N, C-alpha and C positions, 0 to 999 in steps of 0.2 A: 887749894888755894881761890881764891877772888879778888880782884883789883873796881874799886870803880875811879874813875876819874873824873869829877866833879865841875865843870867848867862855868861859871856866870859871862853871858854874854858880855862882847866889848862894849863899851861907849857908843851909846847910839845919841842918832844925831835928834835935836827938840828943834829943828832950823824950820821946821812946817807945823806949827801950833794946830792946824787943820787934820792934820795926819791923824788916823786913827793907831790908835798904845800901835795895835799887831801887826802893822805895815812902818812902825818907823825904820828907819836904815841906821846903820852906824854909823857914827861920826868918823872926821876923817883922824883921830886920836884914836878912837877902836881899832879901826885897820890898823894906823903903826902898830898898835899895842901885839899884834897876833902873828905875827913873825917871830918877835922876841920870846912870846910863850912857847911856841913852836922848837925853838932853839932849845929852849927848856928842855921840851920835853924828849925833844931827838935824848937830848945826852943824859936825861935820865932815863933813857931805854922806855920809854911808858909809850907805846905801841896798841891802842882799843883792837880790840877783835870787833867791837858794835859801840854803834856811835848812835845813839838816844837822843833826840834832838827835840825840840819844841821847835811847832809852824811855825810861828812867829818870823817874822821878814831879817830883824839884826839877830835873831839864833842863827836862822839856816846860813846868814852871809858868815857870822863867826865860825862855824863848822867848815864850812864852803873853803873859805882862805886857810883856817887851819890846817884841812886838809892839803892843799897845793902844797904847803910850806911842808910839813910832814914827808910828804911824798910816800911811796909803796911801801907795802903793802896799805892797799887804804881799807878799811873797817867796812863790813856790811852798814850803811847807814837807814836808818827808821826815822822820817820826819812823823811826831805824836800830837797830834792837835789838843789831848788832853795833859800835855806838860807845860801849855801855856797859862802861865801865874798859877802852877799846880801847889798842892798843899803837901807835905813830907808824906801823908798817906797815898794820895794819888798817884806820887812819885815810884813811890816803894812798889804799887799794883803794877805801875809798866815795869820796874826790874824784877816782877818775880815771873814774868811772862818771858826772860830771857835764859830761864832752865838754870845751864850751867857756863853759860859761857864766859871764858875766864876772865877777860876785861871789856867791862863796859866806861864808854866817853858817857858823859849825861851833860849835854849842855841846855839848859836852862836861864831862868828867873829867879830873883829873891821876891819877897820873903822864905820860898818855900825851897830851894836850894841851900839856905842859910841854915837853917831849919834841920832841913835832912842831914845835913853835914855833922850840926852840932849834936842831934839827936843818936845817930851811929857809930861817933869814932868815943872810941873807951880808954884809949892811951895813947900816947907819942910825945916826941919831945916836947918840953916844957914851954920849952918859947913859940914855937909853932902853935902850941895849944891855944895861948895867950891870946897871941897874933889872931887867930882862928876865932876865938870867942867876942873878940871886937869886934869884927867888920868881914862882909863877905862881898868885896867892893866888884862894879865892874872889870870883868877879867881876871878872876882870881879865879884858881884852880886848887882844889881839894883832892889829895890820891888818897886814898883808906884801902888797906888793904883786909882781907876777912878769911876768917881760917874756918873756911866752909867750904862745900861741894856744890850747892844752888843758890841761885837769888832768894829762893822763898823762904830758905833757911836765916834769912838776915833776923839778926837780933839784936834792938838797940845796946848802944853803948859796948857793941862786939867788934868796932873796929879799929885797927890801927891808923893812925896820923903818919902816912911815910912824907908826907910832902903839902907844904901851904904856901903858897906863892901869890905874886899879885904883878901886877905890868907896871908897878913906881917900883915896888923892892927889884925886879929885873932890869932896872933903868931905864924903862920907857916913860 
């Protein structure tokens, strides 16, 4: 069984409109949401073994703060420039290279993350599925499990939605 935790970066700052999108940092609100997400992940026993992260500043900051809050053991981390604003196809290609890694945390951007999640999910709690269908806001976390042994074997609609939450739902 494989587990994929899909995390959209936390809220980013638009304080400097001249800043390149790739270099935008987290907003204070985004940084405040991360400990709440980490607590949720600890309570749900979500311990990734590998983190695949876009190389944008806001995704790197989200992952760094999250891992600091999660505590050890830390997953192996790969910052991948191809994940910046990536399509579902590109994200699936990155996942396929992970072979049989049991739990991957994917940190990236919309619209690719939302589209990928909708493409992969096949079943789950109706309320969570309905919430996921509506939006995938900043800081959203979707956790899917797959009855597969290798990431190359993922098929559309084969995932079971185990969790879907947002910082707002968690009280942030």
